[in-house]
C-alpha positions in Angstrom: 70.8 159.2 213.4 72.5 161.3 210.7 74.2 158.2 209.2 70.9 156.4 209.1 69.2 159.3 207.4 72.0 159.5 204.9 71.5 155.8 204.0 67.8 156.2 203.7 68.2 159.2 201.4 70.6 157.2 199.2 68.2 154.3 199.0 65.2 156.6 198.2 67.1 158.4 195.4 68.0 155.2 193.7 65.6 154.0 191.0 62.9 151.4 191.9 63.7 147.9 190.7 60.8 145.7 189.5 63.1 142.9 188.6 66.6 141.7 189.5 69.7 143.4 188.3 70.3 140.8 185.7 67.1 141.9 184.0 64.8 139.0 185.0 61.8 139.3 187.3 62.2 138.1 190.9 61.1 134.6 191.7 61.0 134.9 195.5 57.6 136.4 196.4 58.2 138.3 199.7 59.2 142.0 200.0 60.0 142.6 196.4 59.3 146.3 197.0 61.7 146.6 199.9 64.1 149.6 199.2 67.2 147.4 199.4 66.0 144.7 196.9 68.4 144.5 194.0 71.0 146.7 195.6 74.7 145.7 195.8 76.4 146.9 198.9 80.1 147.0 199.8 80.4 146.7 203.6 84.0 147.7 203.7 83.5 151.1 202.1 79.8 151.5 203.1 78.5 152.2 199.7 76.4 150.8 196.9 77.8 149.8 193.5 76.2 148.8 190.2 76.5 145.3 188.7 79.1 146.5 186.1 81.4 147.5 189.0 80.6 144.2 190.7 81.5 142.3 187.6 84.9 143.9 187.5 85.6 142.8 191.0 84.5 139.3 190.3 86.8 139.1 187.2 89.8 140.4 189.1 89.7 137.8 191.9 91.5 134.5 191.8 88.8 132.9 193.9 85.2 134.0 194.0 82.9 132.7 196.8 79.2 133.0 196.0 77.3 132.6 199.3 73.6 131.6 199.1 70.6 130.9 201.1 69.9 127.4 199.8 66.2 127.6 199.3 66.1 131.0 197.5 65.9 130.4 193.7 66.9 134.0 193.0 70.3 133.4 194.7 71.0 130.6 192.4 70.0 132.6 189.3 72.3 135.5 190.4 75.1 133.1 191.1 74.7 131.9 187.5 74.9 135.6 186.4 78.1 136.1 188.4 79.7 133.0 186.8 78.7 134.1 183.3 80.3 137.5 184.0 83.6 135.8 185.0 83.5 133.7 181.9 82.7 136.7 179.7 85.9 138.4 181.1 87.9 135.6 179.6 88.3 133.5 182.8 87.9 129.7 182.8 87.6 128.9 186.5 86.9 125.5 188.1 83.5 125.5 189.9 83.4 123.8 193.2 80.0 123.0 194.9 79.3 122.5 198.5 76.4 120.3 197.3 78.8 117.7 195.9 80.8 115.4 198.1 83.9 113.4 197.2 81.8 110.2 197.2 80.1 111.6 194.1 83.3 112.5 192.2 83.5 109.3 190.1 79.8 109.6 189.0 80.3 113.3 188.2 83.4 112.8 186.1 81.9 109.8 184.3 78.8 111.7 183.3 80.8 114.7 182.1 83.1 112.5 180.1 80.3 110.4 178.6 77.8 113.1 178.1 79.6 116.4 177.5 77.2 119.3 177.4 74.5 117.5 179.2 73.9 119.6 182.4 70.4 118.2 182.9 71.7 114.7 183.2 73.8 115.6 186.2 70.7 115.4 188.3 70.5 111.7 187.9 74.3 111.3 188.0 74.5 113.0 191.3 71.2 111.3 192.6 70.0 114.8 193.4 66.4 113.6 194.1 67.7 111.7 197.2 69.9 114.5 198.5 68.8 117.0 201.1 69.4 119.9 198.8 66.5 122.0 197.4 65.1 121.1 194.0 67.4 120.5 191.1 65.6 123.2 189.1 67.2 125.8 191.4 70.7 124.7 190.7 70.5 123.6 187.1 71.2 127.1 185.7 74.5 127.1 187.5 75.5 123.7 186.3 74.3 124.6 182.8 76.5 127.7 182.8 79.6 125.7 183.8 78.9 122.8 181.5 78.3 125.0 178.5 81.6 126.7 179.0 83.4 123.4 179.5 84.5 124.4 183.0 85.8 121.7 185.4 83.3 120.9 188.2 84.6 119.8 191.5 83.2 118.4 194.7 83.8 120.7 197.7 82.1 119.1 200.6 83.6 117.0 203.4 83.4 113.3 203.0 80.5 111.8 204.9 82.6 109.3 206.9 84.9 112.1 208.0 82.0 114.4 208.9 80.4 111.6 211.0 83.7 110.9 212.8 84.3 114.5 213.7 80.7 115.0 214.8 81.0 112.0 217.1 84.3 113.3 218.5 86.1 110.3 217.2 89.9 110.6 216.8 91.3 111.4 213.4 94.7 110.4 212.1 97.3 113.1 212.5 97.6 113.8 208.8 93.8 114.3 208.6 93.9 116.6 211.6 96.6 118.7 209.7 94.8 118.6 206.4 91.6 120.0 207.9 93.5 122.3 210.1 91.9 120.8 213.2 95.3 120.7 214.8 95.3 124.5 214.9 93.8 126.0 218.1 90.8 128.2 217.6 90.9 131.6 219.2 88.4 131.7 222.1 86.3 134.6 220.7 86.0 132.7 217.4 85.1 129.5 219.1 82.4 131.3 221.1 81.0 132.9 218.0 80.9 129.7 216.1 79.5 127.8 219.0 76.6 130.3 219.3 76.0 130.0 215.6 75.8 126.2 215.9 73.3 126.5 218.8 71.1 128.9 216.9 71.2 126.9 213.6 70.0 123.9 215.6 67.3 125.9 217.3 68.6 125.1 220.8 67.9 121.4 220.3 71.6 120.3 220.1 73.0 118.8 223.4 75.6 121.1 224.8 78.3 118.3 224.7 77.7 118.1 220.9 78.4 121.8 220.2 82.2 121.6 220.3 82.4 118.7 217.8 79.9 120.4 215.6 82.1 123.5 215.6 84.9 121.2 214.4 82.6 119.8 211.7 82.1 123.4 210.4 85.8 124.0 210.5 86.6 120.8 208.6 83.9 121.5 206.0 85.3 125.0 205.5 88.8 123.5 205.1 87.6 120.9 202.6 86.1 123.7 200.5 89.2 125.8 200.8 91.3 122.8 199.6 89.0 122.5 196.6 89.9 126.1 195.6 93.6 126.3 196.6 95.4 124.3 193.9 96.4 127.3 191.8 94.3 126.5 188.7 95.2 129.2 186.1 91.6 130.1 185.5 90.9 130.6 189.2 88.0 129.1 191.0 84.4 129.8 192.0 82.7 128.3 195.1 79.0 127.7 195.4 78.1 127.4 199.0 75.9 128.6 201.8 76.6 132.1 203.0 77.7 130.8 206.4 80.7 129.2 204.7 81.7 132.3 202.7 81.9 134.9 205.4 85.2 136.7 205.5 85.7 136.8 209.3 85.8 133.0 209.4 84.8 130.1 207.1 86.4 129.3 203.8 88.1 132.7 203.3 90.0 132.3 206.6 91.0 128.7 205.7 92.0 129.8 202.1 94.1 132.6 203.4 96.1 130.0 205.4 96.4 127.5 202.6 97.0 129.8 199.7 97.8 133.4 200.9 98.8 134.4 197.4 95.3 133.8 196.0 93.1 136.9 196.0 89.5 136.0 197.1 86.3 137.9 196.8 83.2 136.9 198.7 79.8 137.9 197.4 76.8 137.0 199.5 73.1 137.0 198.5 71.1 138.2 201.5 67.4 138.4 201.9 65.9 141.7 203.1 64.5 141.9 206.5 61.2 143.6 207.2 61.5 147.4 207.5 65.3 147.4 208.0 66.5 149.7 205.2 70.0 150.4 206.6 72.4 147.9 204.9 75.0 148.5 207.6 72.6 147.2 210.3 72.4 143.8 208.7 75.6 142.7 210.3 73.8 142.2 213.6 71.9 139.2 212.1 75.3 137.6 211.4 76.7 138.3 214.9 79.2 140.8 213.4 79.7 144.6 213.5 79.0 144.7 209.7 78.1 142.2 207.0 81.1 139.9 206.9 81.5 139.8 203.1 83.3 141.8 200.4 79.9 142.5 198.7 76.3 141.8 199.4 73.4 141.6 196.9 70.0 142.1 198.5 67.1 140.0 197.3 63.5 139.3 198.2 62.7 136.6 200.7 61.7 133.1 199.4 59.4 132.2 202.3 58.4 132.8 205.9 58.8 129.2 206.9 59.9 128.6 210.5 63.2 126.8 210.1 63.1 125.6 213.7 59.7 123.8 213.5 61.2 121.0 211.4 64.4 120.9 213.4 62.5 120.5 216.7 60.3 117.7 215.2 63.4 115.9 213.9 65.2 116.1 217.2 62.1 114.7 219.0 61.9 111.7 216.6 65.6 111.1 217.0 65.3 111.1 220.9 62.3 108.8 220.7 64.2 106.4 218.4 67.2 106.4 220.8 64.8 105.2 223.6 63.6 102.2 221.7 
């Protein structure tokens, strides 16, 4: 109780924040007045810091992982802020995107070579309109920041064919098993935690026999992203990905530590506030962890109250009906 009161007093004494910490008003409409909105929390030391202190940590890391909720436009704008701060510190990192797969690399490189400085044109080059990602307008500020600075942009996702093979539990060549570190046994507690995350993210609609292969898909995707960051580029690297991939207790940081232990990483997650919960230390429960599994967390308003399971349940029903035909 005392620790909770101490946190609440600390939150109350901090100044109210009408806009985000980069000076712009919030775009996401829900719970803008929540006491944690705009605050930056260090789970490891259980304290708040300001954005200047955060910028120092971002600039000092070899690899920065910026974990988002895909449909929150504020997360993308703050990612762009973080990238701008790294550039302002004199760094020239490569920027790797979960949203780009290796199948798109040729089109990406061709556009950047033929139309340098044209970030807007990347939408067509990457055929963004037919992807499953949120609207291009959310991501354009990030791409614009990277393109304006002349930074290399890299695909970070797993190849579709490989993803499909792993999901279907089809055998992979030994070298691919090693490359994606699927030949490494997963500790039982970690498998249990990842399996439960897979079940929840599929709203209980995934057949149980598919859970294990989907855990391997997650591991392979994390490894693919880690490989995109691990080649020792002098300017370092920045990853743009969902916050599930950037958590420090598993995901890309764990894979990166195995591939390139000499590279210092820093994981910053953008996390939506939750109702009346004003204790930042308590947010770890939503991630199935004792505390938030990131080096730093930036709290934001919520983008929407949509039920993510409604669409998933309808999709699975259509898939089952199609299988019966």
